[in-house]
N, C-alpha and C positions, 0 to 999 in steps of 0.2 A: 813450349807447353802445348800449343795448339797442334803441332805435328804429332806429339806424343798421344794426345787425346784422340786425334783422327786415326792414328795407327791402331790404337787400342780398340776403338769402336769397329774399325774395319776388320780387325782380327776376330772380334767377337761375332760379327755378322758371318764371317767365313766359317768359324767354328760351328755356329748355329746351323749353317747349311750342310756342313760336312758330317756333323755328329751322327746322324742316323746311318750314314754309309760307313763310317769308321767303326761304329759299335752297333751293327744291325741286330745282334742277339738281345740287346737291351730293349729294342723296340718290339721284337717279335712276340713276347708273351702277352702284350696288350691287345693284340688283334687275332691271335691264332685260335682255332677251334679245336675240338677234340677229335675231328675226323682223321682217321689214319690215311697214310699215303698208299694207294693201291699199287700193286706190282705193274699193272699196265700203264699207270701214270708215270712211274719211274722209268719204265722201258722207253716211253715216248720222250721223256726228259733226256735220257742218255743219248737217244738217237738224234735229237735236235742239237744237243751240245756237240755231237760229232760232226753233224752237217754244217754247223756254224763255226766249227774249229775253235771252240772255247777252251782255253788252257785251264788246267787245274779245276775241272768241273766238279771234282770230288769236294771242293771247298764251297760249293753252292748248295745250301740247305733248302730243301723244298718243304713247304707246309701249306695247309689250307687256311685261308683267311675268312673272316666273317663278312668281308665285302663281296660285292657282285662283280668286281673287276680284279684282274691280276695286277701284280706290282713287283717291284724289285728294290733291293737296297744293297749297297756295298759293291764289291767286285771280287772275283776269284783271286786276284793278285794281291789283295790287301791282307794284312795279318789276321783279321777276324773273318775273312771270307765274304760271302754274299748270301743273300736270301732271295728266294723266288717264292712269292706268295701267290697261290692259286685261288680263284673264287670258289665259294662253297657250291656253286652251281655245277661244278664238274662231277659231283657225285649224285646229282638228281637224275634218276632214271624214270621215276613215276611221279604222279601227283602226290601220292602219300609221302614220298621222300621229302618233298617241299613242305608239306604240312608238318611233318614230324620235326623238321629242322627249326620251326618257329621263326623263320626268316621274316624280317620286316623291311619296308622301304621307307626310311625316315621313321616317322611315328605311326605309319599306316600298317595295319595288320592285313596280310594278304589272305583273302577268303574266296574271291571269285575264281571259278575254275579256269577261265581263259587266262587270268593272270598267273595262276599256278603253273599252267602248261608252258607259259612263255619262259619259265626259268629252267626248263629241261634243254640242255645243249648237247650237240652231237660231238663225236670224237674229233672230227675235223675242226670244229669250233674251238675245242679245248686245246688242240695242238697249235692252232694259230695263236692263241693267247700266250701259250708258253714260249713259242718262237718269237713273238713280238717283244716280250719282256727280256728274254735272253739276248736278243739283238741289242737292247739298251745296255746290258752288261758288257757285251762284246766290245761295244764302241765307247765305253766309259762315258756315257751320256750325262752322268751325274756331275762331272767336272765342270763343263761349261755352265750348267745351271747354277752351280754353287758359287762361281766367281763373279757372276753378273752383278749381284747386289753390292758386295763390298767394292767392286771396281767403280761402279757409278757413284757410290758414296764418297770415295776418295776424290774423284774428279769434281763432283759437285762441291765438296768441302773446299777444295782449292780455289775454284772460281768464286765461291761464296765469300771467302776471305779477301779476295781481290777487290770486292765491292767497297770495302772500307778504305782501300787505298785510292781507288779512282774517283770515288764520290765522297771524299772526306769533308768537303765544304757544304754538302747539301744532304740534310737528313731525309728529305722526301725522295730524292733520287737514289739514295743509298737503300732506303726501304723498298722502293719499287724494283730496283735491280736485284735485290736479294730474293724478293718474291718471284721475280721472273726466273732466276736461277733455279729455285726450288721447283717451280712449275715445269720448266724445261727438263730438269733432271728426272723428275717423276715420269713425265711423258716419254722420254727417251728410254728410261729403264723398262717401263711397261712394254713399249714397242719392241725393244731388243729381246726381252725375256720371252715375249709371246712368239717372236720370230724363231728363236732357238727351240722352244717347245714344239711349235708347229712342224718345223723342219725335222726334228728328231722323231716325232710321232709318225709323220708320213714316211720317213726312211725306214723306221721299224716295221711299219705295215708292209712296205714294199719288200723288205728283206724276208719277213716271215712268209709272205705270199709267194715269193720266188722259190722257196724250198721245194715245193711240190704243188701240182694242181689242186690236190685235195685241201691243202692249207689255204689256198686262195678262196676256195669254196667256203671253207670254215670262216675266213675273215669276212666275207660277204654276209654270211649267216649272222655273225656276231654283230656287225653294224646294223643289220635289220632288227636284231633283238634290242640293241641299245635304243633305237628309234621307237620300237614298240613299247619298251618300258617307259621312256620319256613321255610318249603320247598318252599312254593309259594312266599313268600316275598324275600327269599334269591335268588330265581331264577329270579324274575322280578325286584328286586331292586339292588342297588350297594352292592358289597361285603363288608363285615365287616372286619375291621382291626384284625390282629391276636391277638393283646393284648385285644381287646374288647371281642373276643370269649373266650379267656382264662379266663378273669375275670368273665365272666358269668358262665363258668364251675366251677370255684372255689367257687362262691357264690350261686350256685344252682345245684342240681344233674341233670345229663342228663335226658331228657324226656324219652329217650329210656329205661333207667334202671328202671325208675318209671313205665313205661308201662309194662315192662317184669315182674316186681314184682307183679303187679296187675293181669296179665294174669296167673302167677304161682298160685296166690291165688285163682283165679277162677277155675283153673284146680284141685287144691287140694279140693276145696269145692265140685266140681262135683264128684270127686272120693269118698269123704265122703258121699255124698247123695246117690250114687249108692250102697254103702255098707249097708245103713240103710233100 
């Protein structure tokens, strides 16, 4: 009975993780905007797909998201294809574009001119974002992320059940051992999940920046904008709870590290060019 229950819960966790990728079109309407996809954006998309050698790129649907960051769901080899969501900032050319979009950061309405200008991104920056997300699709990065939670649950459940066998005569030891198993399992899950996410994000940055020197410049610009947004909104808005900050750090690598890696890459490329 325990094995059946464990298997059922593990399958449920796996389904929960995979569902957005298996049925991306059901997620899309909740976040999409009414912005049309411009021809130049699609031209860049097709060019990046060709450079990254993405199979069946016609099954990757592109749309503009309400978010300030790009994202991806699914994969081109899946029956329902994939989705590449682009941030609404890709269509901001002037301050008026930002104002008319009625964009907000959390619950904060953007009114200051310096904040409005910070949401205008260059073509290099937009290309880097597309290449970053498409590299995730190319390498099937959703699969490792999806199997971590159910895998650790199965392992933890197995060890947890053994506590009843080895500490049958002592209620105290049995309780302490179970608490220890839960704590270790959660710690190992968080550490492993963060490691996978960090590795995938750094690799996607490197892949995108390697396509062309202009993409590298765009990546550096994007990281500076992320830092700019964080600094300005943290300064002018309410402070975030410690737990919120920690969860963000665990689920995404710090922008400072991503920026430094791209700057190191730019320096290495400059040194290589000077020797040639």
